[in-house]
Steps between C-alpha positions, in 0.01 A plus 500: 500500500506784754763763547506733803659846509515740792503881462583710804392378844141395457265418790386139530135455399478122546326471170764250378536173686784342297776745421759405232854621533577857412640573158722784399315798349743498211343160403146646483322348198257677269487828690719813517577669834609864505530533877145618541272319254469156352414512126419273220468570126182334370391411151155574358398135555596477866218448748543589869287296738469528876486778764212326672223740603504788252279676249511462122575182314649154532784648290638785716672693223432870451448621858677585829421285800616592852522233772367703794211340691226759474147548624377552146125515451531624146623224266531710188726459199724778628550328840858413577467309833239279658501312827776249428876514429572206274839556346518203264531544124510246225648613171396294199695573179824413332621421853246365744577554873353614829601778742424537866603820677486430872485815706244663735571829333303672229585369154411668167459282188503707180392226265540679165322814612781748453648305212297211370811290429640542848421350841634708790487389867588743777504419872447803722788437748721306261523193728347172376551142410448400139414154386536415129319180414531297178317184397632169628481285196572178685203550729244519218432130495587408857306407812124558523505720188553199286142389557372822349742468211346158418163674469622791287389480142839593365681259733716774645557614862486852638586799292801709599258756650337240722841364600621839605188561710552157661866580575395832660224345701739238630717787619226678699312201642168327469183694451237527770229228493155594639238254626284338232191681607673825407447406136131553541291808437550792741262792552620824655406866546631795690316419721247249624406693811321246726466127574153528353630641174762229465237231566283663228779487246548124573123445490456670167790296346354172621139592412599581142734187487802721435819323611675658794794414732609833649354827628757775565484754784638844427599754769159549659495164682758646733437714808584844374742360236733346759690192384410170671176631651132438431226764484269326754212737434486393135635149542387395853508132412816499286623155611155350443483663157834350401396154609150529347632601159773235501222246545362632177846468335569875516813648666520854632821673389576824688735784411806604706647851450855617557427794735442446869265752666650722766265440792562451869356162620533339150730205562676494162586871534615473859712185444659657194597820683626317812725275294616751241334315214389800300691707246663809648567852382842665493474583873420139597129557562223291346425636155139611467308458178133519408325194358144363547480539884664840495825533683703176464843346541663265251632171638870460414456202272874487418589448868499124561359530854221745397415286198457192715288698748264636231467161333393335822208750522322310226433232763212709635304436188635150436362409839156628390495251210645726227706315235594778261607865490589780253756762588438855381646850514846356539707692248464659761219737401498834693203732498730757665776535753417707805797734424388562138138547597591778746716670231205484260258666745753785547561536132128502407440792737732718294253493211210645695401835347758469217398586143592163353608498135549182306835404648386562858175313445662189357759501777220539759296223335796258480622532858233277668518253211873465552460415866464122462803282436720806502853408402669697773296313766659172383840659574387602849482170686739216579523133550713298743663234289737283698573794728564736211287810449385498135294772337171358362538621138817291473294179563155621402432217255543235767225620744203314344711193440605488859154567634369198317812303599416579860158333454644207298769422758234523778273260314784246469534523880134527600352265238794282398290239319247727336495731201370848580378724225711819471532762236627856499488824313864615528778255420861439396638182348549265795160568639371248247611231748254625766188609310341603177396845387199668348562785262348776706248778445408455134193653340183369336650567161529273198869602469565364849351164405763478228772628740401214738577247226826661397637520854459131581799351322727780620399419860551128448856560375574669830365211706151635572270221391206557738387829355207677338324833465182639656254353252248757377734777616539656847426856414228648278169332418500153350252392229353159448680439172841608645463266796401210285797552267736555794382181667553315171869592545510472883377135514841403350711693755594360842366787709137557408350794691218742421585820695368860487529828689232625735395795283441284189204307369454161667650232273415168659366292211149493642483879492462489120164313481502167326794293627494218248800626300705567812412161643619327182834676482572459877391134480754446222775610747417199712483269200854618404634471853681167469689634200561849643617365837725241332668760280546740793654236720730370226614856430559571871683172579714498181575877487290538184239744370124469520419771249729541205520728194468320173856578406621278780353193327555610142822713511567464130151620400532879441122557531472292825784700652299817448162390630404701802139399569511119522666274765597142547354372829698192595607259233171415330290817469519833318259778588397807299246704702281774357603836654312761293158641581221386273725254317319176406826315425870552414780402277724221639835391377588129509869422464408142423187291443284509814157385618254778583283399797189708572315504834156634588366448848822308573400241241686432178300609199764477230833332428654604167858448369639822343811524286793726588449866418261784572133428576206717594313324783155605617477505881163602651494652847379178664764276336863421562733369228836336554742325272659157571843446352583211269618195690352622830222406740273727708335318796167643617313427826126489547521828685336613825413811703816486714847350457427215730215387269742442212564130427851436369422133428214536254635704212403578143799514267497762225799442274658558168723196511545146377418191708778440746560869584548575865438785743666553840215570747615635835291470809556519880293570812521870424597591855835347600817703469697200402451445131679272256472518124567132437269379779217724375513410132290236341489434125180535303516311170269498194 
């Protein structure tokens, strides 16, 4: 059951596709409204899920989160905003219900930080639509979900938490579905600088029999960082390279940035200026910002005409054989504005010859650091939205969403029958219909491995199913053991990409010497693929979740509700990765009897039934352990070195079930846009 309330005169975000009728604010359930803030009194036992891409735990209590899409390279515990604005909360306590605050404005969620027993939600401009979502009890055993209920050990359907997520997801529309090859292994770095270097990466992977389906191209494949161009000195045979690698089963996936270089003779720049497609300053002139190429303009993604124009530009690379992209710097990230840069130069000159004490020194030191993503700059340019001049900060959280929407809509027009890979850094709920996301510039830290795990269910709740982190960490220097442990988590997540920054240690698996352990873990990904793809597609097509907290399946178990370092992946599997350096195992909590399955070199070496409760499990660096739920089946393929090698027809069934148990295996051609859950399902029976 969904109730909609409107506060003020909010701008339309197009996040919600099916809008219920408006209810009177006097009928607002659960929450109090004082004219400025929504508040809720919470009990000690209440858990707050959601908020998508954010730091800290699966349970969001105890911190302040600010929905304000930010170019945030430091994902620390004291961080308040990351790249996405995902305003969906799920309160699980005496009353269980969901909240979606639909607004492009900045929203502050004080989730028990000021007062632990109080949730306070404040919208910067006071204008928003609020959706209050409660479980639909009648839907729990209806439609396609009944088939899962038949396989549940307790004979029940979805929990209230799962029902609320399903109701919300039905409100905002179906999640993006990538091509099947996008579930393979991806290798990336900022940057692979030449065609020769790209070929060498592919060669090393194949020579070491490491599975590979994608190589990513960061900014240096472009001509002087200009979108939709190729650096022909470094990549003179780009089209041939794309075709050659595709013959090997490897797709090239280039980056596209939000800023368009100011340069005479550059067609994207000249067309944008001629047609008024760039954001303007207060005087109606194109706003100038600094990004990778230097002076840039920002396409007005919220202008329908400009968005269509920018999306059509992807055709240049589609025509070269490219079948996937990642959008970046689209919060939008600003190195500087030209106006602010000039002010800084003038100000710095005042310090020359000054005897700087502590206050002067820290002010002097801080000024250049404050240049990027300066708040005043976001209030200094405007969008043309249906003929109305709108200041950017009022709609800031929509920019990345609408950039990816521009590509998604173009792909529907340019490649109507084909799935194109697309994921983005910045996002707002609604963008989940057009692409996935990766979680941005993390570090090669063990704490960020755990953060990767904790973020997944929160993103799934908000519709982002095709998602993952930079495995091994983007910044800092990765170690062999960290990469192995991170891959042991990453093989279960839809987006599997090893990515690192240009100043860091190389972290392709073959850089660490002996590749046997890496080969075994990555090979297991391809053995798991029929299951992982099936669970992803069922979640996408039935508005479900791919990665769930344990409390969603065992809501009455007080220990399961508090577990923060284990996840359910689909209906059959629970994972409990190792995330501490030098650990040789870990403690795992089983809410019910489960079967431990141990893999080494992608081969099963142990199957042991464990009773409910806490268990210490040894997990060497070269092994992966998973747990199969009682009454469930895990289908495994023979594997392969690319997705197209995987045989869906010859499967090994790992199970903890009685004869007669069934599993819904989903398969399709992996490329067609038209997908059908019923047509793609086949039953596997013991």
